[in-house]
N, C-alpha and C positions, 0 to 999 in steps of 0.2 A: 461592788458592781450593781447590786440590787438597789442600793441607795442612790447611786448615780443615775440609774434608769428612771427611778421615781422622780428625781429632780428634773430631768429633761422633759418628762411628760407634763409635769406641773407647770414648767416654764412655757411650754407650747400652748397649754390651755389658757394661761394668762394672756399671752399675745393674741390669741384668737378672740378672747373676750374683749380686749381693748380695741381690736380692729372692728369688731361688730358694733361696739358702742359708738365708734367714730362714724361708721356708715349710717347707723340709725339716727345720729344727731344731724348728719348732712341731709338725710332724706326728710327729716322733720322740718328743717329750715327751708328746704326746697318746696315742700308742700305749703308751708306757711307763706312763702313768697308768692306761689301761684294762686293762692287763695286770697291774696291781698286784693282789695277792690281797685279797679283801674281809675285813675283820676279823670275827672270830666275835662275833656280837651275842647278847645275852641281856636279858631283862626279866622280873623276878620269877621265876615258876615256868616260864616259857617259855625254854628253853635252845636254843643253837645255831640261831638264826634264820638261815635260808639262803634261796636263791632258790626261789620268786619273791618271798618276803617280805623286808622291809627295815625298819630303824628310820629315823626321820627324821634321826638323827645320823650315819647311814652315808654313805659317799661316794656321789656321784651315780650312779656306774656300777654300784653294787651293787643287786641286786634289781630288781623291777618297781614303778614308782610307783603302780600300781593296788592294790598289796598293801602299802602303807606303813603301819607300825604306830607308834602313840604309846606312850610309856611313862610311867606315873605310879605313885603309891603303891599303887594297886590292881592294877597289872600292865599287860600289853600290851593295847592297845585298837585297834580297827579302825573306820574310818568306812565305813558301808554304808547306802545309801539315806538319806543325811542323818542317820542315827542312829549312836549310839556303842555299840559292842559289844566286850566284853572277851573276849580269847582264852583259852580253857580248855585247849586241846590242839591240836597240829599233827601230823598223821600224813603224813609225806613219802612213805611207801610206798604209801598208799592215796589220796594227794592229797586229803585231807579235813581241814577245820579246824572245831573246835567253838567257837561264839560264844555269849556270854550277854549279854542286855540290860543296859545300864549301869544302868538304874533298879533292876533286881533286885540288882545288885552293890553299888551305892553307897547306895541308900536302904534300908538294912537295918532301920531303925526302922519302916518303913511296909510290913511284910509282904511285901517283895520284889515289889511290883507293878511290872510292866514299864512302861517309859517310852515305847517306840516301837512303832508298829504294824508287824507283820511277818507276812506270810501267803504262801501259795503263789504268788499272782499278783504278788508283789513281784519274783519271779525270772522272767527269760526262759529258760524251761527247755528244755533240749535234748530232753527226753522228749516235749515238746509240739510238736516239729517246727520250731524256729526255724532258719531257713537260716543266719543269721549268728551261729551259736551261740558262736563264739570271741570275740565282741566284749564279752561280759559277763564280769566277773572270777569270778563264782560261779554255780553252778547248784544246784538242789535236787532230791533224789529225792522225788517227791510221796507215796510210799508210806510211807516210814520215819518221818517226824517226827510228833509229837503236836501237835495244834492246841489252844491254850488261849485262851479268850475270857473277859473280865472284864465283869460287868454290875453296874450300880448300881440297886437296886430300892427302891421306896418302902415295900414291906411285906416281911416275912419270906417266904421261898419254901420250901415243903415238897416238895422234889424231890431224890432222891438224886444226880442229876447236878449239882445246884447245890451247890458246896462253899463253905461260909462262909469269908470272909476277915476276919481281925481287923484292923480299921482304926482302932483306938482311938488309935494314935499317928500317924495320917495326917492331913494337912490337907485333909479332904474336907468340903465344905459340907453342911449339913442333917443329918438323922438317917437317911440312906440306909443300906441294907444292901448290902455288896459280896460278890459271889459269883464264883467261878471255875468255868468249865464246860469239861470236856475233850471233845474231838472226836477219838477215836482214829483214825478213818478219814475220808476225804474226803467220804463220803456218809452218815455217821451222824447228822448234825445239820443242821437247816435253820432258816430264818427263822421258820417256823411254830411252832418249839419255844420261841421266846423268850416268856417269861411276860409277862402284862399288868402294866404298871407298872415294867418294867425297861428301863433305857437302856444301850446299848452303851458301854463305856469304852475298851477297848483289846484287841488280840489279839496273840498271839505264838506262836512255834514253839519246841518243846522236843524233847529226844531221845525216842526211842521207849521206851515203858514196857517194863520187863523182866519185870514181874510179870503175873499173870493180869488181863487187861483187864476181865473180868466182875466182879471184886471191887470193892467200894466204895473209892474213893481218898480219901486225906486231904490236907489242904492242905500238910502237911509234905512229903508225897511230891511234890506239884505244885511246891513251892518248890525241892526238890532237883533236879527235872527242869529247871527254868528255870536254876538255877545251873550245872548240868552243860552246858547249852547245846545248840544245834541244830547238826547236822553239815551243812556245805555243801562242795561240791567245786570245785576249780579244774582238773579233768581236761580239759574242753574246750579250755582255753588251752594245756595241755601237748600235746593232740592237734594243735592248729593249729601250734604251734612245731616239733614233731617230725615230723608227718606231712603238713603242708600244709593250707591252707584247704579246707574242704568235705570233709574226711576225718575219719572217726571213729576212735577207738582204744579199747582196753580194757586194764586191768591184768591181766597174765598171771602176775606173781610179786609178791606183796605184800611179800616179804622184801627183794627187790632194787629194787622200784619199776619193773620192766621193763614196758613197754607194747608192745602189738602194734597196728600200724596196719591198719585195715580198708580195704575198697574205698571209693571215693567214694560217698557215700550221698545219697539224695533224700528229701524230706519230703512225704508225701502225707497230708493230714489229721492223724490222731493216730498215724501210724506213720513209722518211719525205715526205709528200705529201700535196697538197693544195685541195685535194678531200676529203671533210669532210662529205659527205653525209652518211646516215645511212648504206647503203649497203657496202660502203667502210670501215666504222668503224667496221661493223660485220666481214668483210673479214680480216681486220687487227688484230682484237682481236682474231679471230679464228687461224690465223697464229701464233700469240704469244702463244696461248694456246697449240697448237699442238707442237710447238717448245719446250715449257717447258716440255711437256710430254716426248718427245724424249730425251731431255737432262737429265731429272730425271731418265728415264729408263736406259740410258747409264751409269749414275753414279752408279746405283744399280748393273748393270751387271759387271762393273769394280771394284766394292767394294770400290768406292771412298767415303771417309769420310769428305772431305773438304766442307765448306759452299759454295753453289752455288750462284754466283752473278746473279743479275737480270739486264741484259744489256738493256732490253726493258723498264723497269720502269713501268710495268703494273701489277696489281694484278692478271690478267688472266694468266700471265706468271708464277707467283708464284703458282697459283692453278694448272697449268699444271705440274710444277715440282713436286708438292705433289702427284698428281695422278700417274705420271710416276715413281716416286721413291718409293711410298708406296702402292697405290691402285692396280696398274697393277701387280707388283710382287706378292702381296698377292693373287690376283685373279689367276695368273698363278700357284703359289704354291698350291692353293686349287685344281685347275684343275689337277695338276700333282699327288697330293696325292689321289684324287678321282680316277684318271686314274690308278694309281698303284694298289689301292685296287681293282678296277674292274678287272684289269689284273690278280691279284692274285686269286680272286674268280674264274675267267674264267680258269686259269691254274689248280687250284684244281679240278674244275669240269671236265676239259679235262683229267687230270691225272687219276681221278677216272674212267671216262668212258673208257679211254685207257686201264687201267688195267683190268677192267671188260670185255672189248672187247678181250683183250689178253687171259684171262682165258677162255672166250667163244670159241675163236679160237682153243685153245688146247683141250678143252672138245669136240668140234665138230670133230676135227681131230681124237681123240681117239675113239669116238663113230662110226665114219664112216669107220675107218680102221680096217681091220681084221688082227690083229697083234698077233704074238705068245707070246711076252713078257707079263708077269703077272703084273697086276696093284696092288700095295700095298697101304695100308693106312699109313699115317705118323707115327702113333703110332707103326706100325709094323717095320718101318724103325728104330725108336729109340730102339726098342727091339732087332733088328738084331745087331745094333752097340753097344749095352750096354750103351745107352745114348750118342752116338757120342763120344766115349771115345778114341779109338785107331785111331789116325790121320796118314794117310799114306803120305799125301802131300797136297800142296796148289796150285790150278790152278787159272787162270784169272777170272773164273766165279764161284769159290767156292772151298771148301775143299773136299778131298777124304778120306773116313774112311773105315776101315776094318770091315766086319760084317760076320755073319754066318746065312745061311738059316735054317729053321726048319728041312729041310731034311738032313742037315749036311754040304754041300759044303760051302767053304769060298767064299765071294763075296767082291768086291770093290764098295763102294757107293759114288757117286759124288753128293754132295749137291749143287744145282745151286742157290746160294744166289743172284747172279746178273743177272739172266736170263731175267729179265724184261727190260734190257737195249735196246734190239732189238725186243721187242714185243714177246718174247718167241721163236724166230726163231731158236736159237741154240738147244733148247729142241726139237722142231719139227724136225730139221735136224737129230739129233742123233737118235730119235725114228724111223723116216721115213726111214733112211738108214740102220742102224744096225738091226732094227727090222725085216727087210725082208731078211737079208743076213745070209746064213749058209755056212761058209767056214772055213776050218781048220786054215787059216792064217788071219782071220778077227775076232776081239774080239766079243764075243757073249753078247748080251744084255739080261740079265735074266729077268729084270723087271723095273718098273718105279713107280714114285709116283708124283701126282700133286694134291695139296689141297690149293686153293687160292694162296697165295704168296709162299708157300712151294712146292718145286719140287726136285726130285732126280732121278738119273739114276743108275741102279744096274747092274754091269758087273760081269762076271766070274773073279775070283781072279787070278792074275798072280804072283806067288811067287817070281819069279826072277826079277821082276820090269821092268824097261825100258832099252832099248838097250844102251843108252848113257853112262851108268856107266861101260859098258864092252868094248866099243871101245875107250873111253877116260878113261882108268883105273885109279882108285884111290887106296889109301892104303886100304888093307883088301879085295880087289877084285881080284880074280884069273883071269888072262887074258885068253881069249878064243883062241884056235888054229885057224889057217887060214882055216883049213878044216871046223871047226864049224861055223866060220864067213861066209864062202862060203855057207853052208847049210842055214844059217839064211837069207842071201841075196837072195837066190833062193826062199825061202818061202815068203819073202816080195814081190818079183816080181810077184809070182803067186797070192798073195792076191790082189795086185793092178790090175793085169790083169783081175781077176775075177770081181772087181768093175767096170772096164771099159766095159767088154763085156760078163760077165757071168750072168747078170741079165736082166730082161725085160726093166729096165731103166739104162741109163748110169750114173754112180756115179763118180763124180770128187771129190777127197779128198781135194786138195788145201793146205794141211799142212803136207806133208810127211817129217818127220825129226826123228832123233834118239829118242827123248823124247816120240814120239807118237807110237813107236814100243815096244810092251810089250812081255815078254818072259815067257812061262809057266814053269812048273817044269822040262820039258825035253828040254828047250831052243827052243821050237817051236815058231816062231815069230807070233805076232798078230797085224795087223794094227788097231789102235784105234783112238779115239777122232775125231768124225765127226762133230764137231761144225761148221766148215767152209765148209762142204761138200755141193755140189749142185747136184740135180737130173735133168737129161735131157733125152729127147728121145734118144734111142740107135742109130738112124740114123743121129743125129745132129753132123756134124763134127766141126762146129764152134758154140760156145755157147755165149749167151749174159752175160755180167758181168759189173755191174755199178761201181765197185771199186776194186782196187787191194786187194788181201787177201793172207795170209800166213805168213811165218816167214822169215825175211831178212836173206840172205845167202842160202836159199833153194827155193826162189821164182823164177819162170821162167821169163825171160826178157820181154816176150810179155805182161806181166801184166803191164809193165811200157812203153814199146816202141810199139805202135800200128802199126807202119809201117813195122814190121818184120813178122807179121802174126797174125791171130786171136787167141783167147784163146780157147783151146780145151783140150782133155785128154793128149796132149803132155806136158801140164804144170806139170802134175804129173810125167811124164817121166823125166823131168828136175830135179824135186825135188828128185826123186829116184836116179838119177845120182850123185847129190851132196852127198846124203846119202851113196851111194855105194863107192864113192871116199874116204869118211871119214872112212868107214868100212875097206877098203883095206889098207889105210894108218894108221889106228888106231890113228887118230889125226884130228884136225880141218883143214878146207881147207885154212884158212887165217892165215898168220903169219906176222903181221906188224912189229914185232921186229927182223926180220931176218937180218943177216949181209949183205946179197947180194940181189939185187933187183930180181934176178931170183928165189929167195926162198919166195917172198912175197905171192904168190898165188900158193897153192899146185898143182892144176890141170895143170897150165902152166908148172910148174917144171917137173911134171910127163910126160907131152907131150914132153918136150925137151929131157928127158932121152930116151924115145922111139924113137924120131926122130933121135937122135945121136947114137942110138943103144948102149947106156950105161947101165950098170947094175944099178938097183935100190937098193942101199945099205941101205935102211931104216929099213930093216927087219933083226934083230939079232936072231941067234939061230933058224932059220926057215929051215925046210926041203926043199929039192928041189921041192917036190910036192906042198908044201905051197907057194913057190915062184911062181910056175907056176899058181896056183890058184889066187894069188894076182895080177899077170900080167893080167890074164883074166878079173878080176874084174875092174882093172884100164882101160883096153881097152874098156870094155862095158860102163863104166862110162863116158869116153871121148865121146863116141857116144851119150850118153843120154844128155850131157850138151852142145850140139851144140846151137849156138845162134838162128838160125831160127828153128821154130817148124817143118818145112817140112824136115829138115835134121836129125831129131831124129827118132829112130825106135819106133814102138808101143811096149806096154808092153808084148804082146805075142811074138814079135820078140826078145825082151830083154831076155825073158825066154829061147828062143831057143839059143841065143848067150851064155848065162850062162851055159846051159846044153851041148853046143858043145865044140869043141876043141879050144885051144888058137891059134893054128897055122892057123886056118881057118878065124881068125878075121883080117881085114885090119885096118890100122891106119887111123882114121878119120881126117878131116881138123882140124887145130888148133882152139880150142875154144876161144871165145872172150867175153869181158864184154859188149861192146856197138856196135851198128851198125856202120859200116865204121871205126872201130877202127884199128889203125896201132900200131904195137908193135916194141919196140926197144930191141934187144937182145944183150947180150954180145957175142962178137966174140969167146971168149975163156971162157969155163967154166971148171975149174979143178975139178977133182973128190973130192978134199978136200973141195969144196964149195957146195957139193950136199947133205949135211945133212939137215934134216927137224925136226922141233920141234913142240910141241903142240901150238896151237893158238886159239884165240876166233873166233867165227863164224862171218862172214861178216855182218856188220850192227846191230849186237846184242848188245844192251845196258844193257840188263838184261837177266837172264836165260829164254830161250824159249819165247822170246817176239814175239807176232804176231800182224800183222796189224789189223786184224779183231777180233782176239780171242786169248787170252793167254790161253794156255792149259798146 
């Protein structure tokens, strides 16, 4: 047994010795193999290929497999980002290699168009703060390369930045036009600069332009830049191998390739620093966080749907993007919704208070005023009108219906459906003015109604309607004689004069026009519609007015031009003059369709006839007395429509002029539209050019349109 044990032990020792000898022999061969010198490799114009580069045919221990080169008839090529790039030059002193797109090298018949997409974001760049910068074989200096983008456009582009590419030998579908666009710097070109009808094809990087970048570039130059290639660096890998991970280095001698190791550096946002203390880290992360917030918020504001890159390489940056893109917009949206709801509640509250206040104002006015008009209930209004059945017309603030009082007389009832627009001021104006007036030439207010939102004004009924249908006659309307028109004009003048000086308060109407003159059964005129009227002390010659009011074509010029005089009762004088001119001419004052410029504005034409002592031949089948009356009305109207208020007569003077003789009236200065206006007249105006036809009122876009009130 003892001999058998000794034999087993001896046998095991021999086996162990043999196994150790084999391992030692294998290790020595392996060391010999790794210490064998690498052969000098070359491929085309690239000579002396050394570490870290290697050819596929080189021994396995030569070079770095990440920098493995292929060799074909076009030269040495490198696979980068799944794309093939030909090596144009390797600078071992500066640790830089120039690479050209294989499409630009191989497809020479197709204008050297690149085959692969290559852009700044293709690289994990050490300049952008990648902590594991040594893991990538190449990095890119984002300042030096030129960016080139190719676009396929459906139509020719006229832009010096778009360089035409000859694609006649290319296999491109359709009749598209291909353009190359240079972007010399990172911020010179944006998506907004892409032309309509252009589609992006490919983008690549090329070497920096050596010429003046302001000069126009040709495609031959672009092609040369692409062939020369873009420079990328493998310096971070050298820094890691020579200085250790997490340490930067720099080339101190480009002749010898000597590098100097720096301190361990940290990456905070877009900067690399050797200050790695806690406060610097907090500052750097905060910057990255805030930058992410702003970028995320910007992408949300611009409705960008693309995936945002993280150039900082920090989770804090991603967190900032999430907050900027989702949390802050959600917070702002919630604030806006809450604010809108709050404003809506406030608006409803104010609206209710405003209307309650408006109704209180009207109620207080009616209680404090000793007025003759009778107050009716709304149910009485409906009974008077038979349920608002017979509608006489429609005004800007409601409809007018015909009704009948219990005592028998007919009335016109204006339902103010929109009186709340100006806090019930039109209602108060009507009641305050007409309620205190008793004159044969001013319409009489019989009564009123105000119940909450419902309000109405009750006037005496005028069976012959408004004056406009008689001075602008239509079919079925018997025209009035000049004698009757004269009587009506005199009655209107007396009514306005009473408003100005016949009451304890001065009442300015501000809306004298044919539509607001009503005629009773005997054609006695009544001034109506006091919705724009204003009450002022009788001794006020100039009255305050915050906004122009009235109907275009009848409004006094001082309502627009403050430098010709203040607003006063002379504004009503001007409106009456325009009305009187239309009554005498039985037509509108403006005729934009006239054949001759002298006929465009009726008052100017009338003045020229008087000035040249020509007959006014617009009146057919008119008696001599009617012609005389018409001339008097024309003359008075010309006085009333003088540009400056101080040149116009008062309404009492107008009444005197209308009651007096025509021969006693002097021709006033020529009226004008604007201050300092100069007129060009025809030297010769033949009598066959002096006809006049109906035209629409100046500035009127719809019937009886008013600036402050449609009536």
